N, C-alpha and C positions, 0 to 999 in steps of 0.2 A: 413509450417504455416505461418500465420498472425498474427501480433501482432500490435496493435495499443497503442501507448504509451502515456502516459500522460493524463491530463486533457483536453489539447488543441484539439486534435481530437474528443474527446467523447463531444464537445461542438456542434458537428455536429450529433447528434444521429440518424437521418434519414439515412443520407450518409453511416455512419459506421454500421448500421443495414443492409443496402441493401448489401453492401461489404461482411459483416460475413454470411449472408443467402446464398449469391451466392457462397462464400467459402466453406461451409458448403455441397452445392449442389455438389461440384466439390470434396468433399471428404477431403479438405484442413483444418487441424487444426486452430483455431482460438482463440485469447489471448487476453483481453484488459488488460491493466494496468491501475489501479487506476482510475476507473471512478468517476469521480466528475459532477454527475448531480441531479438535482432534481428527486426524487423517481418516481415522474410522469411521467418522460420522458424515464424512463426504462422499455420497453414495453417488455411483457412477451416474444415476439418471438425474441427481441435479447439477452435475457438470455437463450433462447433456443438453440441459435446458439453459445452460448460460450462453449467452452470445458475447459478453464482453466482461471482463473483470478487471475492475479499479484497484490495484492490488500497490497496497502502500509495503515499501522497502524503507524501512523506518532508518538501516543500518547497513552496514557491509560486515562490521565484526560483532560477535556477541557480548564483547564488553560494553561497547555504545549502545548497542541495541537493548541489553538490560539497563542502562542509564535512562534511555528514552523511554520506555515501556514501563520501566518499574517492575520487571520480572518478566517471565518467557523467555522463549528461546527464538532463533532467528531461524532456524533448520525448516519449521514446518512453513513457514511462508516460502521459501525455498523450494521445498517439496511440492506444494500446493502451485506456484507458479509453474513448475515442470510438468506439473498431471494437466494443468490448462494447455500448456504447450504440446504436449503429446496428444491430447484430445483437439487440437486444432483450433482452440479457442483465442480470442484477441485479449490482449493484456495493456492497459494504460498503466503505467506504473508512477505512483504519485511519491516523490521524495520530499521531506520537508527541511530545509535548510537552516538549522538553527547555528549560528554563529558560536566558536569555541566549542560546541558538541557534534554535529554531524558534518562540519565543513572540511576535515582535513583531507588534503590530496588523497592521502591513502584510503580514507574510508570511500571518497566518491568512486575511486578506482575499484575497491571492493564491491561496491553496489553496481557498478558497469559490468563488472565479471559476473555477478549474480545475473543481471538482466540477460546478458549473452548467453546464459545457461539455459534460457527460455526458447532457445532455437528458432528466432525470427518471430515470435509471438507477440513480443513488445511494438506495439504500433508508433507509441511515443512516451517520453517521459516528461511528468509536469514537475518542476522544480518549485516547491511552493515554499515562499519567504514565511518564517516563522512570525507570529502576529500573537497579541494578547487579547484577542476577542474571546477566549476561552476564561481569563482570570475571573469575573464576576460570579461563575459557575461554581469555581473551587472557594471563593469568599463564602457564596450563600451556604454552601455545604460545610462549611468551617473545618476544611480541611488545608493544611498548610501547602503552598503552591510554591512548588521549588524552583519555577522560572519566574518568579514575582518581579525581576529587574532585568530579566533577558531582553535584550534588544533585537529587532528582525536585521536580515543580512542588508549590506550596503550593495548598491546597483553594481560595484565593481565585483565582490564576492560573488553574487548571483551570474553576473557575466562569466567568469572563470569557472564556475562549477557547471553551467550549461555547455560552454565550450568543452571541458574535460569530457562530460556525456558525447557531445557530439563529436570528439574526436574518436570514439567507439562506433561512430555511425549511427547513432541515434538521433531521431527527431525530438527535438526539445522545447517544451514552452515554459 
C-alpha cells in the first residue's frame, strides 16, 4: 500500500491525487495521514481513491487545538472526517496524549463525540503517548521548542484515556 504522511505531502493535492488514482488502478491500497487542505481542494476523485485515512484528531476543543498545532482550526478536520464517513471510507483516528495539555476528561469526551460524528467510520482510535523524538529537529532548525521539558503520559493516564474512549464503544490501541 501507499501512505502519504503528514500535511506536507498533501500540499501537493494534484500530485497525490494522481498517485492515489494510479495506485487504485493497480489494486494498491491507499492511505493519507491527516490531510490538512482547504476543503475545496479535496476533490471527490481523491476521496474516491482513498481506502483508509489516518486522521489526527489533536484535540476536542478549539483552544487546545490551537495550543497543540500552533494555529489553524479544528473544524476542517471534523468536516473532512464526516466527508470520509459519508463516502464510506475507513478511518483510524490518531490522538496524541500530552499530559497537562490534551489529557483532560472534558477534552477526551469532546474527541470521542467528534469521532462518533463520523457515523461508524472509525475502526479504532490510536492513543499515542507524547514523546521527545522530534526535539532534535527543532534544535537543528533553531526554533524554540515549546514542549522542551514535557514528559510522556504515565501508564495510569493512558489507561484512563483508553477506557474513556472504550466507554463510547471504540476499539482503542
